[in-house]
N, CA, C and O atoms as CSV, one atom per row, in Angstrom:
chain,resi,resn,atom,element,x,y,z
A,1,LEU,N,N,-13.988,-15.640,9.374
A,1,LEU,CA,C,-14.759,-14.637,8.671
A,1,LEU,C,C,-14.939,-15.104,7.241
A,1,LEU,O,O,-13.992,-15.571,6.607
A,2,ASP,N,N,-16.147,-14.978,6.739
A,2,ASP,CA,C,-16.421,-15.281,5.347
A,2,ASP,C,C,-16.666,-13.972,4.612
A,2,ASP,O,O,-17.425,-13.121,5.075
A,3,TYR,N,N,-16.028,-13.823,3.484
A,3,TYR,CA,C,-16.145,-12.615,2.687
A,3,TYR,C,C,-16.823,-12.958,1.366
A,3,TYR,O,O,-16.554,-14.008,0.783
A,4,GLY,N,N,-17.694,-12.085,0.898
A,4,GLY,CA,C,-18.322,-12.252,-0.405
A,4,GLY,C,C,-17.502,-11.527,-1.449
A,4,GLY,O,O,-17.977,-10.565,-2.053
A,5,THR,N,N,-16.288,-11.968,-1.667
A,5,THR,CA,C,-15.391,-11.302,-2.611
A,5,THR,C,C,-15.699,-11.734,-4.037
A,5,THR,O,O,-16.119,-12.869,-4.264
A,6,PRO,N,N,-15.496,-10.848,-4.992
A,6,PRO,CA,C,-15.635,-11.271,-6.388
A,6,PRO,C,C,-14.581,-12.326,-6.707
A,6,PRO,O,O,-13.452,-12.235,-6.224
A,7,PRO,N,N,-14.933,-13.321,-7.508
A,7,PRO,CA,C,-13.943,-14.340,-7.895
A,7,PRO,C,C,-12.700,-13.698,-8.503
A,7,PRO,O,O,-12.784,-12.696,-9.214
A,8,ALA,N,N,-11.567,-14.286,-8.215
A,8,ALA,CA,C,-10.244,-13.891,-8.721
A,8,ALA,C,C,-9.673,-12.664,-8.013
A,8,ALA,O,O,-8.617,-12.178,-8.416
A,9,THR,N,N,-10.329,-12.148,-6.976
A,9,THR,CA,C,-9.786,-11.036,-6.202
A,9,THR,C,C,-8.483,-11.486,-5.534
A,9,THR,O,O,-8.443,-12.561,-4.934
A,10,PRO,N,N,-7.407,-10.676,-5.630
A,10,PRO,CA,C,-6.168,-11.046,-4.950
A,10,PRO,C,C,-6.386,-11.087,-3.432
A,10,PRO,O,O,-7.043,-10.210,-2.870
A,11,VAL,N,N,-5.837,-12.100,-2.785
A,11,VAL,CA,C,-5.961,-12.292,-1.340
A,11,VAL,C,C,-4.590,-12.052,-0.721
A,11,VAL,O,O,-3.633,-12.766,-1.022
A,12,GLY,N,N,-4.497,-11.040,0.151
A,12,GLY,CA,C,-3.228,-10.690,0.777
A,12,GLY,C,C,-3.078,-11.278,2.163
A,12,GLY,O,O,-4.063,-11.454,2.881
A,13,ALA,N,N,-1.854,-11.580,2.538
A,13,ALA,CA,C,-1.552,-12.085,3.884
A,13,ALA,C,C,-1.864,-11.000,4.905
A,13,ALA,O,O,-1.607,-9.822,4.660
A,14,ILE,N,N,-2.422,-11.397,6.057
A,14,ILE,CA,C,-2.771,-10.410,7.084
A,14,ILE,C,C,-1.555,-9.940,7.876
A,14,ILE,O,O,-1.642,-8.975,8.636
A,15,GLY,N,N,-0.438,-10.609,7.704
A,15,GLY,CA,C,0.791,-10.219,8.393
A,15,GLY,C,C,1.952,-11.024,7.861
A,15,GLY,O,O,1.747,-11.992,7.128
A,16,PRO,N,N,3.178,-10.645,8.216
A,16,PRO,CA,C,4.343,-11.376,7.740
A,16,PRO,C,C,4.412,-12.765,8.366
A,16,PRO,O,O,3.957,-12.984,9.488
A,17,GLY,N,N,4.992,-13.693,7.612
A,17,GLY,CA,C,5.141,-15.039,8.151
A,17,GLY,C,C,5.657,-16.022,7.133
A,17,GLY,O,O,6.098,-15.651,6.045
A,18,LEU,N,N,5.593,-17.291,7.511
A,18,LEU,CA,C,6.074,-18.400,6.696
A,18,LEU,C,C,4.875,-19.216,6.229
A,18,LEU,O,O,4.039,-19.619,7.038
A,19,VAL,N,N,4.794,-19.456,4.935
A,19,VAL,CA,C,3.724,-20.303,4.392
A,19,VAL,C,C,4.052,-21.741,4.788
A,19,VAL,O,O,5.044,-22.307,4.332
A,20,VAL,N,N,3.212,-22.323,5.639
A,20,VAL,CA,C,3.447,-23.692,6.103
A,20,VAL,C,C,2.589,-24.706,5.349
A,20,VAL,O,O,2.846,-25.908,5.412
A,21,PHE,N,N,1.575,-24.224,4.638
A,21,PHE,CA,C,0.766,-25.112,3.802
A,21,PHE,C,C,0.173,-24.303,2.660
A,21,PHE,O,O,-0.298,-23.181,2.848
A,22,ALA,N,N,0.206,-24.897,1.470
A,22,ALA,CA,C,-0.447,-24.320,0.297
A,22,ALA,C,C,-0.841,-25.496,-0.586
A,22,ALA,O,O,0.013,-26.126,-1.211
A,23,GLY,N,N,-2.119,-25.786,-0.633
A,23,GLY,CA,C,-2.554,-26.920,-1.436
A,23,GLY,C,C,-4.024,-27.230,-1.236
A,23,GLY,O,O,-4.792,-26.421,-0.718
A,24,GLN,N,N,-4.390,-28.433,-1.667
A,24,GLN,CA,C,-5.784,-28.871,-1.608
A,24,GLN,C,C,-6.110,-29.607,-0.321
A,24,GLN,O,O,-5.308,-30.380,0.202
A,25,VAL,N,N,-7.303,-29.345,0.168
A,25,VAL,CA,C,-7.895,-30.106,1.262
A,25,VAL,C,C,-9.334,-30.348,0.832
A,25,VAL,O,O,-10.100,-29.398,0.668
A,26,GLY,N,N,-9.701,-31.589,0.652
A,26,GLY,CA,C,-11.066,-31.901,0.242
A,26,GLY,C,C,-11.460,-31.270,-1.084
A,26,GLY,O,O,-12.621,-30.912,-1.279
A,27,GLY,N,N,-10.514,-31.131,-1.988
A,27,GLY,CA,C,-10.810,-30.561,-3.296
A,27,GLY,C,C,-10.850,-29.042,-3.336
A,27,GLY,O,O,-11.174,-28.462,-4.372
A,28,ARG,N,N,-10.527,-28.389,-2.229
A,28,ARG,CA,C,-10.515,-26.924,-2.176
A,28,ARG,C,C,-9.114,-26.440,-1.833
A,28,ARG,O,O,-8.368,-27.113,-1.122
A,29,LEU,N,N,-8.768,-25.265,-2.347
A,29,LEU,CA,C,-7.424,-24.722,-2.151
A,29,LEU,C,C,-7.336,-23.879,-0.882
A,29,LEU,O,O,-8.214,-23.066,-0.593
A,30,TYR,N,N,-6.253,-24.093,-0.132
A,30,TYR,CA,C,-6.007,-23.405,1.139
A,30,TYR,C,C,-4.562,-22.932,1.190
A,30,TYR,O,O,-3.676,-23.519,0.569
A,31,VAL,N,N,-4.343,-21.860,1.943
A,31,VAL,CA,C,-2.999,-21.405,2.292
A,31,VAL,C,C,-3.001,-21.143,3.795
A,31,VAL,O,O,-3.932,-20.535,4.324
A,32,THR,N,N,-1.956,-21.605,4.480
A,32,THR,CA,C,-1.806,-21.333,5.911
A,32,THR,C,C,-0.456,-20.671,6.133
A,32,THR,O,O,0.571,-21.145,5.647
A,33,VAL,N,N,-0.474,-19.563,6.878
A,33,VAL,CA,C,0.736,-18.795,7.181
A,33,VAL,C,C,0.963,-18.820,8.688
A,33,VAL,O,O,0.061,-18.517,9.469
A,34,GLN,N,N,2.189,-19.188,9.087
A,34,GLN,CA,C,2.601,-19.153,10.495
A,34,GLN,C,C,3.254,-17.803,10.744
A,34,GLN,O,O,4.214,-17.438,10.065
A,35,HIS,N,N,2.734,-17.057,11.724
A,35,HIS,CA,C,3.250,-15.726,12.037
A,35,HIS,C,C,4.166,-15.799,13.257
A,35,HIS,O,O,4.040,-16.712,14.073
A,36,ALA,N,N,5.082,-14.849,13.384
A,36,ALA,CA,C,6.080,-14.844,14.458
A,36,ALA,C,C,5.455,-14.779,15.850
A,36,ALA,O,O,6.059,-15.243,16.817
A,37,ASP,N,N,4.248,-14.207,15.965
A,37,ASP,CA,C,3.596,-14.095,17.278
A,37,ASP,C,C,2.875,-15.371,17.696
A,37,ASP,O,O,2.201,-15.396,18.725
A,38,GLY,N,N,3.014,-16.435,16.899
A,38,GLY,CA,C,2.391,-17.711,17.228
A,38,GLY,C,C,1.042,-17.939,16.581
A,38,GLY,O,O,0.502,-19.043,16.660
A,39,LEU,N,N,0.489,-16.928,15.947
A,39,LEU,CA,C,-0.790,-17.095,15.264
A,39,LEU,C,C,-0.596,-17.756,13.908
A,39,LEU,O,O,0.455,-17.626,13.281
A,40,ARG,N,N,-1.626,-18.468,13.469
A,40,ARG,CA,C,-1.651,-19.067,12.130
A,40,ARG,C,C,-2.882,-18.544,11.418
A,40,ARG,O,O,-3.993,-18.655,11.937
A,41,SER,N,N,-2.699,-17.978,10.240
A,41,SER,CA,C,-3.836,-17.514,9.446
A,41,SER,C,C,-4.038,-18.480,8.286
A,41,SER,O,O,-3.086,-18.945,7.659
A,42,SER,N,N,-5.316,-18.765,8.020
A,42,SER,CA,C,-5.662,-19.668,6.923
A,42,SER,C,C,-6.615,-18.965,5.979
A,42,SER,O,O,-7.543,-18.275,6.402
A,43,TYR,N,N,-6.371,-19.151,4.706
A,43,TYR,CA,C,-7.165,-18.550,3.640
A,43,TYR,C,C,-7.758,-19.716,2.859
A,43,TYR,O,O,-7.026,-20.521,2.284
A,44,ALA,N,N,-9.090,-19.805,2.840
A,44,ALA,CA,C,-9.742,-20.989,2.279
A,44,ALA,C,C,-10.646,-20.637,1.110
A,44,ALA,O,O,-11.069,-19.495,0.929
A,45,PHE,N,N,-10.920,-21.667,0.328
A,45,PHE,CA,C,-11.817,-21.601,-0.839
A,45,PHE,C,C,-11.228,-20.723,-1.936
A,45,PHE,O,O,-11.939,-19.973,-2.605
A,46,LEU,N,N,-9.908,-20.834,-2.106
A,46,LEU,CA,C,-9.219,-20.060,-3.138
A,46,LEU,C,C,-9.410,-20.697,-4.510
A,46,LEU,O,O,-9.588,-21.910,-4.627
A,47,ALA,N,N,-9.370,-19.866,-5.537
A,47,ALA,CA,C,-9.451,-20.360,-6.915
A,47,ALA,C,C,-8.060,-20.679,-7.456
A,47,ALA,O,O,-7.907,-21.527,-8.334
A,48,ALA,N,N,-7.040,-19.988,-6.919
A,48,ALA,CA,C,-5.669,-20.207,-7.371
A,48,ALA,C,C,-4.710,-19.848,-6.246
A,48,ALA,O,O,-5.002,-18.987,-5.417
A,49,LEU,N,N,-3.569,-20.512,-6.226
A,49,LEU,CA,C,-2.507,-20.233,-5.259
A,49,LEU,C,C,-1.411,-19.449,-5.955
A,49,LEU,O,O,-1.118,-19.687,-7.126
A,50,THR,N,N,-0.800,-18.507,-5.230
A,50,THR,CA,C,0.334,-17.764,-5.782
A,50,THR,C,C,1.589,-17.951,-4.943
A,50,THR,O,O,2.616,-17.330,-5.216
A,51,VAL,N,N,1.514,-18.805,-3.920
A,51,VAL,CA,C,2.659,-19.120,-3.069
A,51,VAL,C,C,2.726,-20.628,-2.894
A,51,VAL,O,O,1.782,-21.349,-3.219
A,52,SER,N,N,3.844,-21.088,-2.382
A,52,SER,CA,C,3.977,-22.505,-2.047
A,52,SER,C,C,4.576,-22.609,-0.647
A,52,SER,O,O,5.147,-21.649,-0.128
A,53,ALA,N,N,4.437,-23.779,-0.051
A,53,ALA,CA,C,4.959,-24.004,1.293
A,53,ALA,C,C,6.453,-23.664,1.332
A,53,ALA,O,O,7.202,-24.007,0.418
A,54,GLY,N,N,6.870,-22.990,2.395
A,54,GLY,CA,C,8.262,-22.589,2.561
A,54,GLY,C,C,8.519,-21.148,2.174
A,54,GLY,O,O,9.576,-20.605,2.494
A,55,ALA,N,N,7.572,-20.516,1.491
A,55,ALA,CA,C,7.746,-19.118,1.075
A,55,ALA,C,C,7.553,-18.183,2.270
A,55,ALA,O,O,6.724,-18.442,3.142
A,56,ARG,N,N,8.314,-17.113,2.300
A,56,ARG,CA,C,8.124,-16.066,3.299
A,56,ARG,C,C,7.260,-14.980,2.662
A,56,ARG,O,O,7.474,-14.601,1.511
A,57,VAL,N,N,6.285,-14.484,3.421
A,57,VAL,CA,C,5.409,-13.438,2.912
A,57,VAL,C,C,5.438,-12.245,3.859
A,57,VAL,O,O,5.664,-12.389,5.061
A,58,ALA,N,N,5.204,-11.074,3.295
A,58,ALA,CA,C,5.052,-9.843,4.070
A,58,ALA,C,C,3.561,-9.525,4.132
A,58,ALA,O,O,2.764,-10.085,3.379
A,59,ARG,N,N,3.197,-8.629,5.031
A,59,ARG,CA,C,1.799,-8.208,5.114
A,59,ARG,C,C,1.357,-7.665,3.754
A,59,ARG,O,O,2.020,-6.805,3.175
A,60,GLY,N,N,0.230,-8.176,3.250
A,60,GLY,CA,C,-0.317,-7.720,1.982
A,60,GLY,C,C,0.149,-8.505,0.778
A,60,GLY,O,O,-0.449,-8.385,-0.292
A,61,ASP,N,N,1.208,-9.315,0.910
A,61,ASP,CA,C,1.645,-10.140,-0.226
A,61,ASP,C,C,0.508,-11.058,-0.645
A,61,ASP,O,O,-0.168,-11.644,0.201
A,62,VAL,N,N,0.301,-11.181,-1.927
A,62,VAL,CA,C,-0.788,-12.014,-2.455
A,62,VAL,C,C,-0.420,-13.483,-2.279
A,62,VAL,O,O,0.632,-13.935,-2.729
A,63,VAL,N,N,-1.315,-14.220,-1.610
A,63,VAL,CA,C,-1.107,-15.653,-1.382
A,63,VAL,C,C,-1.986,-16.496,-2.301
A,63,VAL,O,O,-1.762,-17.698,-2.445
A,64,GLY,N,N,-2.977,-15.873,-2.919
A,64,GLY,CA,C,-3.866,-16.597,-3.821
A,64,GLY,C,C,-4.919,-15.677,-4.387
A,64,GLY,O,O,-4.910,-14.468,-4.154
A,65,ARG,N,N,-5.826,-16.273,-5.136
A,65,ARG,CA,C,-6.956,-15.549,-5.719
A,65,ARG,C,C,-8.237,-16.174,-5.179
A,65,ARG,O,O,-8.356,-17.396,-5.093
A,66,ALA,N,N,-9.191,-15.322,-4.817
A,66,ALA,CA,C,-10.440,-15.793,-4.224
A,66,ALA,C,C,-11.246,-16.631,-5.201
A,66,ALA,O,O,-11.236,-16.403,-6.411
A,67,GLY,N,N,-11.947,-17.613,-4.634
A,67,GLY,CA,C,-12.927,-18.371,-5.397
A,67,GLY,C,C,-14.255,-17.647,-5.296
A,67,GLY,O,O,-14.274,-16.421,-5.196
A,68,PRO,N,N,-15.377,-18.375,-5.318
A,68,PRO,CA,C,-16.681,-17.732,-5.220
A,68,PRO,C,C,-16.903,-17.043,-3.867
A,68,PRO,O,O,-17.756,-16.163,-3.750
A,69,SER,N,N,-16.141,-17.442,-2.857
A,69,SER,CA,C,-16.153,-16.783,-1.551
A,69,SER,C,C,-14.760,-16.937,-0.974
A,69,SER,O,O,-13.919,-17.638,-1.536
A,70,LEU,N,N,-14.522,-16.284,0.144
A,70,LEU,CA,C,-13.220,-16.367,0.795
A,70,LEU,C,C,-13.449,-16.533,2.286
A,70,LEU,O,O,-14.274,-15.838,2.880
A,71,HIS,N,N,-12.720,-17.450,2.882
A,71,HIS,CA,C,-12.801,-17.649,4.332
A,71,HIS,C,C,-11.433,-17.359,4.932
A,71,HIS,O,O,-10.416,-17.867,4.460
A,72,LEU,N,N,-11.420,-16.530,5.988
A,72,LEU,CA,C,-10.198,-16.241,6.743
A,72,LEU,C,C,-10.377,-16.828,8.127
A,72,LEU,O,O,-11.337,-16.513,8.830
A,73,GLY,N,N,-9.447,-17.682,8.511
A,73,GLY,CA,C,-9.447,-18.252,9.847
A,73,GLY,C,C,-8.142,-17.935,10.542
A,73,GLY,O,O,-7.103,-17.809,9.893
A,74,VAL,N,N,-8.186,-17.804,11.871
A,74,VAL,CA,C,-6.978,-17.544,12.664
A,74,VAL,C,C,-7.010,-18.453,13.884
A,74,VAL,O,O,-8.029,-18.591,14.560
A,75,ARG,N,N,-5.855,-19.069,14.143
A,75,ARG,CA,C,-5.722,-19.941,15.328
A,75,ARG,C,C,-4.514,-19.522,16.137
A,75,ARG,O,O,-3.526,-19.008,15.614
A,76,CYS,N,N,-4.631,-19.760,17.438
A,76,CYS,CA,C,-3.515,-19.630,18.354
A,76,CYS,C,C,-3.408,-20.994,19.017
A,76,CYS,O,O,-4.241,-21.347,19.852
A,77,GLY,N,N,-2.394,-21.760,18.652
A,77,GLY,CA,C,-2.327,-23.155,19.089
A,77,GLY,C,C,-3.514,-23.887,18.498
A,77,GLY,O,O,-3.717,-23.859,17.284
A,78,GLY,N,N,-4.303,-24.543,19.337
A,78,GLY,CA,C,-5.481,-25.252,18.863
A,78,GLY,C,C,-6.763,-24.453,18.976
A,78,GLY,O,O,-7.829,-24.949,18.613
A,79,ALA,N,N,-6.684,-23.219,19.475
A,79,ALA,CA,C,-7.884,-22.403,19.677
A,79,ALA,C,C,-8.118,-21.480,18.485
A,79,ALA,O,O,-7.217,-20.771,18.037
A,80,TYR,N,N,-9.342,-21.509,17.990
A,80,TYR,CA,C,-9.722,-20.595,16.914
A,80,TYR,C,C,-10.072,-19.238,17.505
A,80,TYR,O,O,-10.723,-19.154,18.547
A,81,LEU,N,N,-9.639,-18.180,16.837
A,81,LEU,CA,C,-9.912,-16.811,17.267
A,81,LEU,C,C,-10.836,-16.136,16.262
A,81,LEU,O,O,-10.924,-16.556,15.108
A,82,ASP,N,N,-11.515,-15.101,16.701
A,82,ASP,CA,C,-12.309,-14.282,15.794
A,82,ASP,C,C,-11.343,-13.328,15.096
A,82,ASP,O,O,-10.803,-12.431,15.744
A,83,PRO,N,N,-11.108,-13.496,13.788
A,83,PRO,CA,C,-10.145,-12.628,13.101
A,83,PRO,C,C,-10.499,-11.148,13.183
A,83,PRO,O,O,-9.610,-10.299,13.118
A,84,ALA,N,N,-11.776,-10.827,13.324
A,84,ALA,CA,C,-12.185,-9.420,13.384
A,84,ALA,C,C,-11.550,-8.699,14.565
A,84,ALA,O,O,-11.354,-7.485,14.509
A,85,THR,N,N,-11.228,-9.420,15.629
A,85,THR,CA,C,-10.615,-8.787,16.798
A,85,THR,C,C,-9.176,-8.356,16.531
A,85,THR,O,O,-8.604,-7.599,17.315
A,86,LEU,N,N,-8.590,-8.826,15.445
A,86,LEU,CA,C,-7.204,-8.482,15.112
A,86,LEU,C,C,-7.099,-7.218,14.269
A,86,LEU,O,O,-6.004,-6.700,14.049
A,87,PHE,N,N,-8.235,-6.727,13.802
A,87,PHE,CA,C,-8.252,-5.540,12.950
A,87,PHE,C,C,-8.882,-4.390,13.735
A,87,PHE,O,O,-10.106,-4.263,13.745
A,88,PRO,N,N,-8.082,-3.554,14.389
A,88,PRO,CA,C,-8.640,-2.520,15.262
A,88,PRO,C,C,-9.507,-1.503,14.538
A,88,PRO,O,O,-10.376,-0.896,15.164
A,89,THR,N,N,-9.305,-1.295,13.244
A,89,THR,CA,C,-10.090,-0.296,12.523
A,89,THR,C,C,-11.373,-0.878,11.938
A,89,THR,O,O,-12.184,-0.139,11.380
A,90,LEU,N,N,-11.566,-2.176,12.056
A,90,LEU,CA,C,-12.766,-2.810,11.522
A,90,LEU,C,C,-13.949,-2.483,12.419
A,90,LEU,O,O,-13.901,-2.714,13.628
A,91,ARG,N,N,-15.007,-1.949,11.832
A,91,ARG,CA,C,-16.220,-1.643,12.603
A,91,ARG,C,C,-17.019,-2.905,12.789
A,91,ARG,O,O,-17.310,-3.617,11.828
A,92,ARG,N,N,-17.371,-3.182,14.017
A,92,ARG,CA,C,-18.205,-4.344,14.318
A,92,ARG,C,C,-19.652,-3.885,14.278
A,92,ARG,O,O,-20.005,-2.850,14.844
A,93,VAL,N,N,-20.476,-4.657,13.612
A,93,VAL,CA,C,-21.878,-4.303,13.433
A,93,VAL,C,C,-22.747,-5.442,13.943
A,93,VAL,O,O,-22.457,-6.616,13.714
A,94,ARG,N,N,-23.825,-5.069,14.643
A,94,ARG,CA,C,-24.796,-6.062,15.093
A,94,ARG,C,C,-26.102,-5.729,14.379
A,94,ARG,O,O,-26.608,-4.613,14.494
A,95,LEU,N,N,-26.648,-6.695,13.643
A,95,LEU,CA,C,-27.870,-6.462,12.891
A,95,LEU,C,C,-29.090,-6.702,13.769
A,95,LEU,O,O,-29.147,-7.667,14.532
A,96,VAL,N,N,-30.063,-5.805,13.645
A,96,VAL,CA,C,-31.331,-5.944,14.366
A,96,VAL,C,C,-32.459,-5.618,13.393
A,96,VAL,O,O,-32.221,-4.944,12.391
A,97,PRO,N,N,-33.679,-6.079,13.662
A,97,PRO,CA,C,-34.806,-5.751,12.783
A,97,PRO,C,C,-35.102,-4.254,12.790
A,97,PRO,O,O,-34.767,-3.554,13.745
A,98,ASP,N,N,-35.744,-3.757,11.701
A,98,ASP,CA,C,-36.143,-2.348,11.625
A,98,ASP,C,C,-37.129,-1.993,12.726
A,98,ASP,O,O,-37.002,-0.959,13.381
A,99,ARG,N,N,-38.110,-2.860,12.919
A,99,ARG,CA,C,-39.165,-2.616,13.903
A,99,ARG,C,C,-39.473,-3.911,14.621
A,99,ARG,O,O,-39.309,-5.003,14.077
A,100,TRP,N,N,-39.915,-3.767,15.835
A,100,TRP,CA,C,-40.387,-4.908,16.606
A,100,TRP,C,C,-41.900,-4.929,16.502
A,100,TRP,O,O,-42.525,-3.870,16.444
A,101,TYR,N,N,-42.492,-6.085,16.476
A,101,TYR,CA,C,-43.943,-6.192,16.362
A,101,TYR,C,C,-44.516,-6.880,17.590
A,101,TYR,O,O,-43.945,-7.841,18.105
A,102,ALA,N,N,-45.660,-6.370,18.053
A,102,ALA,CA,C,-46.292,-6.898,19.251
A,102,ALA,C,C,-46.988,-8.221,18.979
A,102,ALA,O,O,-47.193,-9.009,19.902
A,103,ALA,N,N,-47.354,-8.478,17.727
A,103,ALA,CA,C,-48.059,-9.717,17.370
A,103,ALA,C,C,-47.396,-10.300,16.141
A,103,ALA,O,O,-46.746,-9.573,15.390
A,104,PRO,N,N,-47.544,-11.608,15.916
A,104,PRO,CA,C,-46.977,-12.197,14.713
A,104,PRO,C,C,-47.638,-11.616,13.470
A,104,PRO,O,O,-48.695,-10.990,13.550
A,105,LEU,N,N,-47.005,-11.831,12.320
A,105,LEU,CA,C,-47.569,-11.353,11.061
A,105,LEU,C,C,-49.004,-11.834,10.917
A,105,LEU,O,O,-49.349,-12.927,11.363
A,106,GLY,N,N,-49.822,-11.024,10.301
A,106,GLY,CA,C,-51.208,-11.412,10.080
A,106,GLY,C,C,-52.137,-10.525,10.885
A,106,GLY,O,O,-51.789,-9.400,11.243
A,107,ARG,N,N,-53.298,-11.033,11.159
A,107,ARG,CA,C,-54.357,-10.278,11.836
A,107,ARG,C,C,-53.877,-9.763,13.209
A,107,ARG,O,O,-53.289,-10.508,13.993
A,108,GLY,N,N,-54.136,-8.505,13.471
A,108,GLY,CA,C,-53.814,-7.939,14.770
A,108,GLY,C,C,-52.387,-7.446,14.916
A,108,GLY,O,O,-51.983,-7.052,16.009
A,109,ARG,N,N,-51.612,-7.460,13.836
A,109,ARG,CA,C,-50.229,-7.007,13.917
A,109,ARG,C,C,-50.186,-5.496,14.118
A,109,ARG,O,O,-50.852,-4.748,13.403
A,110,THR,N,N,-49.411,-5.062,15.080
A,110,THR,CA,C,-49.259,-3.626,15.327
A,110,THR,C,C,-47.792,-3.310,15.526
A,110,THR,O,O,-47.086,-4.019,16.243
A,111,PRO,N,N,-47.340,-2.259,14.896
A,111,PRO,CA,C,-45.929,-1.890,15.110
A,111,PRO,C,C,-45.716,-1.446,16.545
A,111,PRO,O,O,-46.536,-0.730,17.121
A,112,ALA,N,N,-44.634,-1.870,17.093
A,112,ALA,CA,C,-44.234,-1.449,18.437
A,112,ALA,C,C,-43.160,-0.382,18.273
A,112,ALA,O,O,-43.011,0.187,17.192
A,113,SER,N,N,-42.436,-0.115,19.304
A,113,SER,CA,C,-41.398,0.908,19.226
A,113,SER,C,C,-40.307,0.472,18.260
A,113,SER,O,O,-40.105,-0.723,18.042
A,114,PRO,N,N,-39.610,1.433,17.686
A,114,PRO,CA,C,-38.522,1.095,16.759
A,114,PRO,C,C,-37.431,0.286,17.462
A,114,PRO,O,O,-37.292,0.310,18.685
A,115,ALA,N,N,-36.679,-0.416,16.653
A,115,ALA,CA,C,-35.558,-1.199,17.180
A,115,ALA,C,C,-34.535,-0.272,17.821
A,115,ALA,O,O,-34.423,0.890,17.430
A,116,PRO,N,N,-33.791,-0.769,18.798
A,116,PRO,CA,C,-32.767,0.080,19.406
A,116,PRO,C,C,-31.706,0.469,18.399
A,116,PRO,O,O,-31.448,-0.266,17.445
A,117,VAL,N,N,-31.095,1.611,18.604
A,117,VAL,CA,C,-30.033,2.079,17.737
A,117,VAL,C,C,-28.784,1.268,18.025
A,117,VAL,O,O,-28.439,1.029,19.182
A,118,VAL,N,N,-28.103,0.844,16.959
A,118,VAL,CA,C,-26.886,0.055,17.096
A,118,VAL,C,C,-25.697,1.007,17.023
A,118,VAL,O,O,-25.576,1.790,16.081
A,119,ARG,N,N,-24.841,0.936,18.002
A,119,ARG,CA,C,-23.634,1.767,18.025
A,119,ARG,C,C,-22.417,0.855,17.960
A,119,ARG,O,O,-22.386,-0.209,18.579
A,120,SER,N,N,-21.438,1.280,17.215
A,120,SER,CA,C,-20.233,0.463,17.110
A,120,SER,C,C,-19.062,1.167,17.717
A,120,SER,O,O,-17.954,0.631,17.722
C-alpha cells in the first residue's frame, strides 16, 4: 500500500515484533519488523529512522518518519500479501467513472446510464 502522507508524519508499527532491518536500500530508508505470527511488515521511503535492528516494538510504536510518500508491504515467507486485508475496519473502495459513454469523446457522444453504485 502506498500512502500520500505528509512528510515527517510518524509511522507506527502495525503490530508487535522484532525489528530485523533498519537502514538504507538503494539510497532509501526502510524498516522491517518480524511479527510472532510469521508475517514481516516493511515500511519504505522513510525520511528518518527511530529504531534500529534488534529493537522490540509494540503496535503503534514509531519506527520512523515518512518521506514524501510511505509504502507498507507485508510478506508471509516469500509471498507478498495485500496489507489492506489485515485491517478489518479498512473500507475497500473500487473506483469507477461517473458516467459511461456510448461513443468516444467528440462528435456523437451521448451519455449512457450512470455508473453502477459501488458498495463496500
